[in-house]
Structures are given as structure tokens and as C-alpha cells.
C-alpha positions in Angstrom: -42.1 25.9 -55.9 -45.7 25.5 -54.3 -47.1 28.1 -52.3 -49.7 28.2 -49.4 -52.8 28.1 -51.8 -55.1 27.8 -48.6 -54.0 31.1 -47.2 -54.4 32.8 -50.6 -57.7 31.3 -51.4 -58.9 32.6 -47.9 -57.7 36.2 -48.6 -59.4 36.2 -52.0 -62.7 35.0 -50.5 -62.4 37.6 -47.8 -62.2 40.3 -50.4 -65.0 38.9 -52.6 -67.3 39.0 -49.4 -66.4 42.4 -48.7 -67.3 43.6 -52.0 -70.6 41.6 -52.0 -71.5 43.4 -49.0 -70.8 46.8 -50.5 -73.1 45.8 -53.7 -76.0 44.3 -51.9 -79.0 46.7 -52.2 -76.8 49.4 -53.5 -78.0 50.4 -57.0 -76.0 53.5 -57.0 -72.7 51.4 -56.7 -73.2 50.1 -60.2 -73.8 53.8 -61.5 -70.7 54.9 -59.7 -68.6 52.0 -60.9 -69.9 52.8 -64.5 -68.6 56.3 -64.2 -65.5 55.7 -62.4 -64.5 52.3 -64.3 -60.9 53.6 -64.1 -60.8 53.8 -60.4 -62.3 50.4 -60.3 -59.7 48.8 -62.5 -56.8 50.6 -60.2 -58.9 49.4 -56.9 -58.8 45.8 -58.5 -55.2 45.9 -59.3 -54.3 47.1 -56.0 -55.9 44.0 -54.6 -54.2 41.8 -56.9 -51.0 43.4 -55.9 -51.4 42.8 -52.2 -52.5 39.0 -53.2 -49.3 38.7 -55.2 -47.3 40.2 -52.3 -48.7 37.8 -49.9 -48.1 34.7 -52.1 -44.6 36.0 -52.8 -44.1 36.1 -49.0 -45.5 32.7 -48.5 -43.3 31.3 -51.4 -40.2 33.0 -49.7 -41.0 31.6 -46.3 -41.4 28.1 -47.7 -38.2 28.3 -49.4 -36.4 29.6 -46.1 -37.9 26.5 -44.3 -36.6 24.2 -47.2 -33.2 25.8 -46.7 -33.3 25.4 -42.9 -34.1 21.7 -43.4 -31.4 21.2 -45.9 -28.9 22.9 -43.5 -29.9 20.5 -40.7 -29.8 17.6 -42.7 -26.2 18.7 -44.1 -25.3 19.0 -40.3 -26.6 15.8 -39.2 -25.0 14.1 -42.1 -21.6 15.8 -41.0 -22.2 14.6 -37.3 -23.0 11.2 -38.5 -19.8 11.1 -40.6 -17.7 12.5 -37.7 -19.0 9.9 -35.5 -18.4 7.2 -38.0 -14.8 8.5 -38.5 -14.3 8.5 -34.6 -15.7 5.1 -34.1 -13.4 3.5 -37.2 -10.4 5.4 -35.3 -11.4 4.2 -31.9 -11.7 0.6 -33.5 -8.4 1.1 -35.2 -6.6 2.4 -31.9 -8.3 -0.7 -29.9 -7.2 -3.2 -32.5 -3.6 -2.0 -32.6 -3.6 -1.7 -28.5 -4.9 -5.1 -28.0 -2.5 -6.6 -30.5 0.5 -5.3 -28.9 -1.2 -6.2 -25.6 -1.4 -9.8 -26.6 2.3 -9.7 -27.5 3.3 -8.3 -24.2 1.0 -10.7 -22.3 2.4 -13.6 -24.1 5.9 -12.6 -23.1 5.0 -11.8 -19.6 3.5 -15.5 -19.2 6.6 -17.0 -20.8 8.9 -15.1 -18.1 6.4 -15.8 -15.3 6.7 -19.5 -16.0 10.5 -19.3 -15.9 10.5 -17.5 -12.4 8.0 -19.9 -11.3 10.3 -22.8 -12.2 13.1 -21.1 -10.5 11.4 -20.6 -7.2 10.2 -24.1 -6.9 13.7 -25.3 -7.7 14.7 -23.2 -4.8 12.3 -24.7 -2.6 13.8 -28.2 -3.2 17.2 -27.5 -2.4 16.5 -24.7 0.1 18.7 -22.4 -1.8 19.2 -18.5 -1.8 15.7 -18.0 -2.9 14.4 -19.3 0.3 16.6 -17.3 2.4 15.3 -14.2 0.4 11.8 -15.1 1.6 13.1 -15.5 5.4 14.8 -12.1 5.1 11.7 -10.4 3.9 9.9 -11.7 6.8 12.3 -11.1 9.6 14.9 -8.5 8.4 15.0 -5.2 10.0 15.5 -3.2 6.7 14.9 -3.8 3.1 18.7 -3.8 2.1 19.2 -7.7 1.8 15.9 -8.4 -0.1 16.6 -5.4 -2.6 20.1 -6.5 -3.1 19.1 -10.2 -4.0 16.4 -8.7 -6.5 18.6 -6.2 -8.2 20.4 -7.7 -11.2 19.2 -11.2 -10.8 19.0 -12.8 -14.2 15.6 -14.4 -14.0 13.9 -12.0 -11.5 15.0 -8.8 -13.0 14.0 -9.8 -16.7 10.6 -10.7 -15.4 10.2 -7.5 -13.2 11.1 -5.4 -16.5 8.7 -7.3 -18.7 5.8 -6.6 -16.2 6.7 -3.1 -15.8 6.8 -2.4 -19.6 3.3 -4.1 -19.7 1.8 -2.2 -17.1 3.3 1.3 -18.5 2.1 0.4 -22.0 -1.3 -0.1 -20.7 -1.5 3.2 -19.0 0.4 5.3 -21.6 -0.6 3.8 -24.9 -4.4 3.0 -24.0 -6.6 3.5 -26.8 -9.0 5.7 -24.8 -7.8 9.2 -23.4 -7.3 9.7 -19.8 -10.4 11.5 -19.1 -13.5 10.0 -17.3 -13.1 6.4 -16.0 -10.3 5.3 -17.9 -8.3 3.4 -15.1 -11.3 1.3 -14.5 -11.2 0.3 -18.1 -7.5 -0.1 -18.0 -8.0 -2.6 -15.2 -9.7 -4.9 -17.4 -6.2 -5.5 -19.2 -4.3 -5.5 -15.9 -6.5 -7.5 -13.9 -6.1 -10.8 -16.1 -2.3 -10.3 -15.8 -2.3 -10.1 -12.2 -4.9 -13.2 -11.8 -2.1 -15.5 -13.5 0.7 -14.3 -11.1 1.4 -16.6 -8.4 1.1 -15.4 -4.7 4.8 -15.8 -4.1 5.7 -13.7 -7.2 3.1 -10.8 -6.2 5.1 -10.7 -3.0 8.4 -10.3 -5.0 6.8 -7.6 -7.1 5.8 -5.8 -4.1 9.3 -5.8 -2.5 10.8 -5.0 -5.8 8.9 -1.9 -5.8 10.0 -0.8 -2.7 13.5 0.3 -4.3 12.6 3.9 -4.5 15.1 5.7 -2.1 18.3 6.0 -4.3 18.8 8.3 -7.2 19.6 5.4 -9.4 16.6 3.4 -8.6 14.6 6.6 -9.4 16.2 7.2 -12.8 15.6 3.4 -13.4 11.8 4.0 -13.0 11.1 2.1 -9.6 8.8 5.2 -8.3 6.9 4.8 -11.7 6.7 1.2 -11.3 5.2 1.3 -7.6 3.0 4.0 -9.0 1.5 1.7 -11.6 1.1 -1.0 -9.0 -1.1 1.4 -6.8 -3.1 2.6 -9.9 -4.0 -0.8 -11.0 -4.7 -2.4 -7.3 -2.4 -5.0 -8.1 -2.2 -6.5 -4.7 -6.1 -6.5 -3.6 -5.8 -10.3 -3.5 -2.3 -10.9 -2.4 -1.5 -12.9 0.8 1.8 -11.2 1.8 2.1 -12.7 5.5 2.4 -16.4 3.8 3.7 -15.8 0.4 4.7 -19.6 -0.3 1.6 -21.1 1.5 -1.4 -18.6 1.1 -4.0 -21.3 1.4 -6.5 -20.7 4.1 -5.3 -17.2 5.4 -8.1 -15.1 3.9 -10.9 -17.5 5.5 -9.1 -16.8 8.8 -10.8 -14.2 10.7 -8.0 -13.6 13.3 -6.1 -11.5 11.1 -4.8 -9.1 13.9 -3.5 -12.1 15.8 -1.6 -13.4 12.8 0.3 -9.9 12.6 1.0 -10.2 16.4 2.3 -13.7 15.8 4.6 -12.3 12.8 5.7 -9.5 14.9 6.8 -11.7 17.6 8.7 -14.2 15.3 10.7 -10.9 14.5 11.6 -10.1 18.0 15.5 -10.0 18.7 15.8 -12.6 21.3 19.6 -12.0 22.3 21.1 -10.6 25.3 22.9 -7.3 25.3 26.7 -7.8 25.2 29.3 -5.2 26.3 33.1 -6.0 26.0 32.2 -9.8 25.8 30.1 -9.7 28.9 26.3 -10.5 28.5 23.4 -8.7 30.0 20.0 -9.9 30.4 17.7 -8.0 28.1 14.2 -7.6 27.0 13.5 -8.9 23.7 13.6 -5.9 21.0 10.8 -5.3 18.9 11.6 -4.8 15.2 8.7 -3.9 13.0 10.4 -2.5 10.0 10.8 -5.8 8.3 9.9 -5.7 4.3 7.0 -7.8 5.0 5.4 -5.3 7.5 6.2 -2.4 5.0 4.5 -4.0 2.1 1.4 -5.0 4.5 1.2 -1.2 5.3 2.1 0.4 1.9 0.1 -1.5 -0.4 -3.8 -2.0 -0.8 -4.1 -5.8 0.1 -6.7 -7.8 2.2 -4.6 -7.5 5.5 -3.8 -3.6 5.3 -6.2 -2.3 7.8 -5.6 -5.4 10.2 -2.0 -4.9 10.2 -2.4 -1.1 11.0 -4.5 -2.0 13.9 -2.2 -4.9 15.0 0.9 -2.4 15.1 -1.0 -0.1 17.5 -2.2 -3.0 19.6 0.9 -5.3 19.7 2.5 -4.0 22.9 -0.6 -3.8 24.9 -2.1 -7.3 23.6 1.2 -9.2 23.2 4.5 -7.6 24.2 3.7 -6.5 27.4 2.8 -9.9 28.7 6.5 -11.1 27.4 8.1 -8.2 28.9 6.3 -8.7 32.3 7.6 -12.2 32.2 11.1 -11.4 31.4 11.1 -8.6 34.2 9.6 -11.0 36.8 12.5 -13.5 35.9 15.2 -10.8 35.9 13.8 -9.6 39.5 13.5 -13.0 41.0 16.8 -14.2 39.9 18.8 -11.0 41.0 17.1 -11.1 44.4 17.9 -14.8 44.9 21.4 -14.1 43.7 21.6 -11.1 46.0 20.4 -12.9 49.0 23.0 -15.5 48.5 25.5 -12.9 48.0 24.8 -11.4 51.2 24.8 -14.8 52.9 28.1 -15.4 51.5 29.8 -12.3 52.5 28.3 -12.6 56.0 29.6 -16.1 56.2 33.0 -17.8 56.8 35.5 -19.3 54.6 38.7 -21.3 54.7 41.4 -21.8 51.9 41.7 -25.6 52.8 40.4 -28.3 54.9 42.9 -27.8 57.4 42.6 -24.1 57.6 40.6 -22.3 60.4 37.3 -20.5 59.5 37.5 -17.1 59.2 35.5 -14.3 58.0 34.8 -13.6 54.4 36.5 -10.4 53.1 35.3 -8.1 50.5 38.5 -8.3 48.5 38.2 -12.2 48.2 34.5 -12.0 46.8 35.6 -9.2 44.5 38.2 -11.0 43.1 36.3 -14.2 42.6 33.4 -12.2 41.0 35.6 -10.2 38.7 38.8 -11.9 38.2 39.9 -14.4 35.9 40.0 -17.3 38.2 39.4 -20.1 35.8 42.4 -22.1 34.8 44.2 -21.2 38.0 44.6 -23.0 41.3 44.3 -20.2 43.5 41.0 -20.9 44.9 40.7 -24.9 44.0 40.7 -25.9 47.8 38.5 -23.0 49.0 35.3 -23.4 50.9 32.7 -21.2 52.1 30.0 -21.4 54.8 27.3 -19.0 54.1 25.4 -17.3 56.9 21.8 -19.0 57.3 19.2 -17.4 55.7 15.4 -17.9 54.9 15.9 -15.9 51.6 18.8 -18.0 50.7 17.4 -21.5 50.1 19.8 -24.3 49.3 22.9 -22.7 51.0 22.4 -24.5 54.4 25.9 -26.5 53.6 29.3 -25.5 52.7 30.0 -24.3 49.0 33.0 -24.1 46.8 34.3 -21.2 45.0 33.0 -22.0 41.7 29.3 -21.5 43.1 30.5 -18.2 44.8 31.5 -17.2 41.2 28.2 -18.1 39.6 26.4 -16.1 42.2 28.5 -13.1 41.1 27.8 -13.8 37.3 24.0 -14.0 38.1 23.8 -10.6 39.8 26.0 -9.2 36.8 23.9 -10.7 34.2 20.5 -9.4 35.8 22.0 -6.3 37.5 21.5 -3.9 34.7 17.8 -4.7 34.1 17.3 -4.6 37.8 18.9 -1.2 38.3 16.9 0.1 35.5 13.6 -1.1 36.8 14.3 0.4 40.2 15.4 3.9 38.6 11.8 3.9 36.8 10.2 3.4 40.4 9.4 -0.5 39.9 7.8 -2.9 37.7 4.6 -1.1 36.8 5.9 2.0 36.0 8.8 0.5 34.2 6.2 -1.3 32.2 4.6 2.1 31.2 7.9 3.2 30.3 8.4 0.4 27.7 4.9 0.8 26.4 5.7 4.7 25.7 8.9 3.5 24.0 6.8 1.4 21.7 4.8 4.3 20.8 7.7 6.1 20.0 9.0 3.3 17.9 5.8 3.1 16.0 5.9 6.9 15.1 9.4 6.3 13.8 8.0 3.4 11.8 5.5 5.3 10.2 8.2 7.8 8.9 10.1 4.8 7.6 7.1 3.9 5.9 6.7 7.2 4.1 10.2 7.0 2.8 9.2 3.8 1.0 5.5 4.9 -0.3 5.8 7.0 -3.3 2.3 8.2 -2.7 3.8 10.3 0.1 6.5 12.1 -2.2 5.4 11.8 -5.7 2.6 13.6 -7.3 0.3 12.2 -9.9 2.1 14.4 -12.5 5.6 13.5 -11.7 7.2 10.4 -13.5 10.6 9.7 -12.5 12.4 7.6 -15.2 11.1 5.2 -17.6 12.7 2.1 -16.6 15.4 0.0 -18.1 
């Protein structure tokens, strides 16, 4: 082992210099040294001892430095070996993961093709599959579409395969769940999503709405929907036109498209009571499976849908209601003018009879009685009172015309009465707008019951699927 010779030489020269200065021009020193030789030897020995101690310290210091270097080298070698081991293990995990992923992807592609063939076949013969898509756009709940999807031989098999593929990517990924793991996982789920046809993406979204019942929860549907959310599976999906999505995403009038869709879902039927129909405003139904999907999932039209729902009444439905209300008011007023003219007029039971004043009993019987199929009023003739408001009644009329006036008043009467109870058309329209706002709040509650992000925490996973 070498020592620091430079330091030792410096000390030795320093001692010689001191001795030299002690000796110069000091003859007596030599005499003293001659008389005290034993002390000189002791002094020299002490000097040597000091030098030896210094040399020993330097050697020990160098040895310690060498040991530290060796220690660091061993630590670096250990770290390198650990990194190499980790890299090898990561490579093995990734290889194993990707091999399994490739098998699941191949299985998915096979079942995806089968489902595409099935849908294409349904298009040609307008089978139940086409009714499914129509129900998804116009039904007032999800019952019909979920019933169709559940247990379907081709559809259910595909859905299970996709679920297990996504679940595999999340549960058996080769990296741990820390950091930006989901972003890397999406590199594996994005290719899956990219090959799925738009109509099938819509089916997947609808299928994952089946989260309400205990059976669906045990079967893994909440977890299924959670996976779809996590992997942003519908970021390019066109729900509003599942079978023909071309051109939709370049259309900037998305809010108008949603308004048109909601208009197509209006219940354009009259209210009926005991077989009697009454004029009704068209009922808004916004809880269709399509609208639910547009609101729950991240998709290109999600924000536009939310806005369209809020503006639908003022921008679209209000105009329809106003038209219908004016129709009801005008029709009722014309019928009421005719009714007044008839009641204030004359009638006779046959051509040979004398004219006499119309009675309430005869009018009421014609209005509410079952007079068709009898000859009771067959020859009755009415002469209404002349009225500017009752155009077209300048001549005589038969009992059938009188009966139609009664029907018209009955048909529009309920809505006319309701309008008057609310203080007129404008206030009634305001009342309808408030009702729509309440319906929208109720719809948001309904949405929450389908959206697992509203009731399932990140740590909860219900069921593993079948």
C-alpha cells in the first residue's frame, strides 16, 4: 500500500531546516551535542516516531478512501443488478400481457365481425334489430332496449368478450396502477375502439346502462360502464345517428340536431278519457335511451346536448305550443259562436212542422246522446240566429252539423278551460315553460340513476361479470 510520500517529504525537510537554523553560527551547539549525545539520539528517535505516526495515519486514510470507493462500487453494482432484474421482469410481464392481449383482441375482432353481419342482415329485412335502434331513439325508458340486448345470442357474446378484454387491460396490466398508468392502458384500448363500428358503439353504450337491478350489479354491468368511462371509449362516437354517422361531426348545428331529435320524440296523441278524445299539447319525452347516452358518456355532442335540453322549450317547443294553443282557442271560439247561434235559433222536426225555439234539452241530447244509428233526429232542421262571428251558418243546418259543433266544443274545451284558469295564453305558456323546467330536473335525477359515476366510487367494483 503506498502512502502520501509528498506529505512525508515535506515534514522531513521542515525538520532539517529547523535543525539547520539551530546549527548556523552556533559552535557551542556541537559541543553540547558532543556532551549530550544520548539526548540527541532520543530527540531524533522522537522525530522519527512522529514521522512514522504521520505516515501511518496517511496510509490509514488512504485505506479508508479505498474501502469507501469499494463500498460505493458494490452499491452501484447492486443497483445496476436490481435495475437489470426489474427491466427483465418488466419485459417478461409486458410480453406475457401483450401475448394474452393479442389473443383477446383476435377473439374480439371475430365476434365483432359476427355482430356486424347480424346488423347488416337486419337492415335488409327490417328485422327486430332495426326496431331496437328505433326504440333507442324514441322510447321513454330503457326497458325495451335492455330487454332486447340481454341474453341475445350474438350481442351478449360480443359484449362479454369486450368486457373481459377491457377488464384484462385494467386488472392485469404489466405496470402498477400508480402514475399515468391509464394513459398507457389507453394505448391498448384505443385500437380496440377504433375498429368498432359506430352502430355497435351505440349498442355498447346502451348495454352498459343496465346498472339498476341487483342482478345486473352482480353481473358486472356497473364495472363495465366504469371501464368505458375510464378508457374514454366514446370520444368519437356519433350516438344521434348510429346507422349513418357520416357528416354529423362536421355539422356545427349540433344543438339544432338535438332539438330535432327531441321533437321527433314528442307524443303527438290526444288525451283520451272513457273513449272520448280531448285536444292535447304534444308531450315532451326526453328520457329516451339515446338522450341518456348523450348526457352520461363523454362524446362529441355531450355539451351540445346539455345546452339543447336547457334551451329546447324556449327555442323550439314554445312555438309548437303557441300554434296548438291558438288552434284550440280559435276552434273553440268558432264552435262556441255556432253553439250560441244554434241555441238562440229555431228548429223544426220535419219539413211540415212549424218553426219553434231551440230548447236546451234537445241540444244537450244531440251533444251527449248516442244519436247515431237512430232516426230520432233524421228530419230535424235548425235555423241558427244570424251572427257575424258564426260564418257559414246563414242557412239552415241539420242535426249532424249540430252534433259536430258539440264534439268540437268538447274536444277543445278542456284545454280552453285550462288556458282561462291560468289567465290567458301568455301566462299559460309561462306555466308550460315552468313545467318543462321541472321535467328537466326530474330527468337529471333519472340520468343519475343510470350513471355509475354518481353512485359508485373508484374503489367499489360490483361483480366480475359473467
